[in-house]
Structure formats: C-alpha cells, structure tokens
N, C-alpha and C positions, 0 to 999 in steps of 0.2 A: 343553523349549523351544528349546535350541539347534538340535536336529534340525529342528523345525517352522520356524525361522527360515532354514534352509538349503534347504528344499524347498518346502513349502506356501506360505509367505509370499512368496517371490519370484515364484512361479507367479501368485499372486493379483495382485501389482503389475503383472506383465506383462499379464495378461488385462484388467485395468482401465485399461491404458495409461496408467499414473501417469508423469508426465514425469520425465525424468532429473534435473533440479534438485530436484524434490520427493523423489525416491528417495535422492538423496544426502544431503539433509538428514535424512530419516528414518533413514537408515542410520547417520549420524553419531551421532544421539541413541540409536539401538538399541544400538550397540556400546559407547557410553560409559556408558549407564545402565541400560538394560534387561538386557543380557546378563550383566553382573557380578552382578546381583541375582537374576535368574530363570533363567539359562542352564542350570544343572544341575538344575533342578526339573522334576518330572513335570507336565505341563500340567493334568491332571484332579485333581492333588492340591493345587494353588494355591488358597487360600482367601481370602475377602475381608479377613480379618485381616492376611494377608501383604501384600496389596495396600496396605492401609492403612500398614503399616509402610514399605513402599517409598516412598510418597508423603511420609511424614514424614521419611525419609531424604533425599529430594531437598530438602526445605525446610530441614533442618539444615545442608546444604551451601551455603546462601545463594543458590540459583538464583532467578532472576527469576520472578515469578508467571506471566508469559506463557510463558516457556520450560518451566515445570512443567506448565502446561496442555497445551503441545504434546506433551510426553512422555506424559502422562496419556491424551491423545486416541489417540496411536499405540498405546499399550498396550491401550486399550479395543477399538480396531479390530482388533488382533491376536486377541483372544480371541472377537471376533465371527466372524472367519474361522475360528478353531478350532472354534467352536460349529457353524457351517454345515457344516464338514467331519466333524462328530461325534467331535472329539478331546476335547471337554469337554461336559458336559450343560448347563451354564448359564455365563454370563459372570461372573466373580467381581469385575469392575471395575464398581462401581455409582456413577453420576454424583451421586447424593444424599449419599453419604458419602465418596467419594474425590476428586471433582473439586476441584482447588485453587482457592481464592478469588482472584479477580482484583481488584486495587486499582483504585479508580476514579482516573483521572488526567486532568486537564484537558489537552485537546489543544492544543499550540502550533502556530501556523501563521504564515506570512509575510503581511504586508499587502501591497497593490499597491506602496505606496511602497518597501517593503523590497526587494521583487522588482526594481524598477527600479534601486535603488541596487546590488544585486548584479550585474545585467547590465551596469551602467555601469562596475563595478570589475573585471569578469572579464578575465583575459588574453585576447588576441586569438585564440590557438589553441583556446580553448574557448568563445569567444563564440557561434559559430553553433549548436552543439548545445544550449546552455543556453537561448538564445532559442527554439529549437523546443520544448524542454520547457515553457517559459513560455507559449508560444503555442498549445500543443497539449494539454498535459497527458498525453501518452503515457508509458508505462512506460519506464524506462531501457533495458530488454532490447528493447523495441520500437523504440526510437530507434537503438540501435546495430546492429539487424538490417536497417535500411532500406537498400535499394539504389536506385540512381537509376531503376530501372523502377518503383519504387513511387511515385515523385513524377511527377505530372502537372501542369506548369506551365501549359498552356492551360486546363485545367479548374479549376485551383487545388485540386487534390485530393491527398491522400496515402492510399494503400492499405496497410493494415497486415496482413500475412500471416504474419509470423514473429516470433520473439523470440530473442535471443542469450543463451546461457548457457555460460560458460567458453569463449568463443570459437567456439562452435558454434551453427548455426542449428537451432532446434527450432520446433514449432508454438506458437502463442500460448496464453495462460493458459486461455482458454475459447472456446466458439463465439462468444460475444458480443464477444470481444477482436478477431476478425477483422472489421475495419470499415474504412469510408471516412470521412475527416474532412476538413474544408475548411481552406484556407490563406488567411490574411489577406494583404493587399498587402505588408505589413512582412515577413512570413515569406517570401513569394515572392522578395522583393528580397534578403533575407539569404541564401537558398539559391542564387540565381543568382550572387551575388558569391562565395559559398563554392565553387560549382562551377567558376566561372572560375579560381579559384586552386588547384584540386586537380589532382593528376597522374592521378587515377583518377575517370574521369567516364563510363565505359561503363555499359550497361544493368545488368550484373551486379555492378558495383563497389559497394562500401559507401559510403554518403553520408558517413559520419564514420569516417575510417580513419587509421591510423598511416602512417609514412613508407614502410612496405613494402606498404601497401594492405590490410593486415589490419585488422579492425574495432578501434575505439578501446576501450580497456580502461575499464570503469565506475569502477574504483577510482582511475585516473588522472583521470577527469573530476571525482570528488569531491575527492580530495586536492589536485590542482594546479588545478582550475578553481573549484569552489564554495567551498572552505575558505579560500583566500587572499582571495577576493572578499568574504566574509563579514568577515574581519579588516579588510580595507581600508575596507569600508563602516561598520564600527563596529557590526555586527549580532551579537549573542551567539549562540555555538554552542549548539544544544540536542541532546542525545543522541537519536538516532532521529528527529529533526525537522528536520535541516538538510542532508539529502542531496538527491539527484535527485527521490526520492518527494515531497519537500515541494512541488514544482510542482504535483503532482496535486491536492493540497489546495487550492492557490491557484486553479487553473483551475476545479475544481468549485464552489468558493465564489463565484468571479466570475460564472459562467454562471448559477448559481441566483439570484444577487442581481440580475442585470440582466434576467433573463428570468422569474424566478419559477417556472421549470420544473425539476423534479428529473429528468424524463425526458430533457431535452436534456443535462443534466450526465451521467446515466447512459451515454447513447449516446457521448458524447465520450470519456469515461473508459474505455469498454468493460467495464462491470460486468454481471454476469449478473443480479443483482438490484438493484432501485432502493433497497431498504433499505440496502444497503452504501453507496451513494452518499449517502443522507441521513443515516445514522448515523454515518458515519466521515469522509467527505470534504467535506462541506458545513459551513461554520462561519459564525457570525454576527459581523459587525464592529459598531463603535460606531455608525456611520450607520444600520444596520439596527435596532439596539436603540433608538435615538432615535426613529426612525420608528414603531416598535411602540409606544412610549410616547405619541407624538403621536396616533396613530390610537385608542388606547385612551381617551386623555383627551377626544379629540373625540366619540367614540361614546358613551362611558360616563361622561363628566364630571358628568352631572347625577344620577348614581344614588344619591349620598349626599344629595341635597337641598340645603338651604342650606349655605354653607361654614362651617367651624369658627369662623373669624374673625367672620362675622356672628352666629353663635350666641352666641359669647363676649361680643360687644358688647352683646347684648340682656340678657345675665345680668349685665352689669357687670364681666365678667372682664377684658376688654380695654379700656383707657382710652387 
C-alpha cells in the first residue's frame, strides 16, 4: 500500500487534475489514518474484514461521522484505482457494510434579521467583504480571489474566475463555479467606498487585501470579523454554521423564497447540480411554513367534511 501511495496514487490525482486544496486534505487524512493501518499491507491481500476493522477503529477514536465518511470515501477510491491498474482483483471496500452511518442533524442557518445584526455589528475593516458575502453568496475563496478587474461597476457585474487557497490563486471548484453574477445598488456603493479608501486599486490588485496588498486571510475574516460581530449582536455561535459559508445558505434560501426558483439559486451559488442547492443550501423559514399551512387549509380545508365541533354538537358531546 505504501508503494502504491507513492507512485500510482499521485499520478492518478495529477491526471484527474485534483485541486491542490483537495489533495492537501486527502493527504492529511491518508497519512494520519490510512497509512498507519494499511501502509505495510500487500494490496491484494487486504480483505473486507480488515477494512471493517479499520472503520471500527476510526469510530473507536471518536472521529465525527462526516470525517469518517471522508476517510472511507478516499480508501474506496484508492482501491478503485488499484483495481483499474490490476493491482487487486476486486475492491474490498463495500459501501453496504463499510460506509459509516451519518447522523441526521437539523441544519442551522441565519435569518435575514440575524444577518442584518451581524453586518451592523462588524468592525469597519471587515464590513465590505462581509456585505459582499451577504449580497452575493459567493464562496470565501472566490471572495478573496477577486481582483478589481473582476468588478464591472458600469454593468453591475462580478466575474468569478478563481479561488484563493493558502494565499495562492487556483481555478474555481467546478465549471459551474466560473460565473458572472449581478451587483445590487447597495453592493456597488459599498465597493466604491471600499475602493476609494484602498491603497491597491489597480486591475490586478486584490479587492480585499491586507496592508501589504496580499489577499486577506480567511481565518482573520472569521475570527476578527464574524465572531466578534456574533457576540456583539447576541447571536449564539454554532460549530460549522457560523462562518463565512453561512452566508451562502442565507443567500440560497432568500433567492428561493423570493423567486421560487431553485435554478436561480443554483446559478448564483455556482453549484454543478441543482440537487445540492435544494438539499443543502435552501432552508424554510417560519413565514414559508405558515404560508404552506394557509395554502393547504384553503385548498384542502373541506376534505374532512363537517368540522369536529359541528359533529360533536350533533351528538351532544359539545355543549
């Protein structure tokens, strides 16, 4: 396995043009979990029982379900590649018996009122980038990769062509992520004011940068921008639901609520599949649930015939 991971596997990742950010994440999980368990094993001698023991070992170490699934998925892909290269006759990783179970968790998301409170409370240095996240729903990597050449004030358009990872520009997440989105008048005004106060406003300069012109750090945006604003606004912090990505859920939900179109939300967020938009990024608020109830009551209100109260009165139950 260790020989395979040093030769065939890297060649596969390069040929498939797996992004540096993804490769780094996979490499971390591989070296921390897969290599210690399988590194010295002969590939075609690894049996399903051994894979099962590996999955149980992950669970015993208290790893989160999603993290376990990520490791499982990488291991399964590795054996798929090994099988295609005829290093193994069959893949010992079986989804029916090995895939870790995912716990169902209710997704938390910010309301429009909460988002307004956050933007009102955020420090001035981080106000413009957070306003852009809230009014566009773009990924934080796409936000920090923006240069002034990507901003067209006359047409009120933003062209997304790159993403930023560890301070370096790379291609966007997918073909659908390369897109053009509109700017509201509020966002145009915010960016004009931000540009006026910036020392870096050339076509190739980053829109949101540090004092030396280098792109803003995403951790700084979260720790010094969002988190203090949450505290000031009295909004509880939720793990994995209170960072820059939370604005994408907000934007997707607002677009769908106001337009009824998942397609528009998909295109705005840059998803390859509309199912991702609908299943993960669009949430229902109280107003929509009340409207659903009103619609059903209006259309189907007579489906049960006479009311329970009327029926009870006829039988002498209600006096």
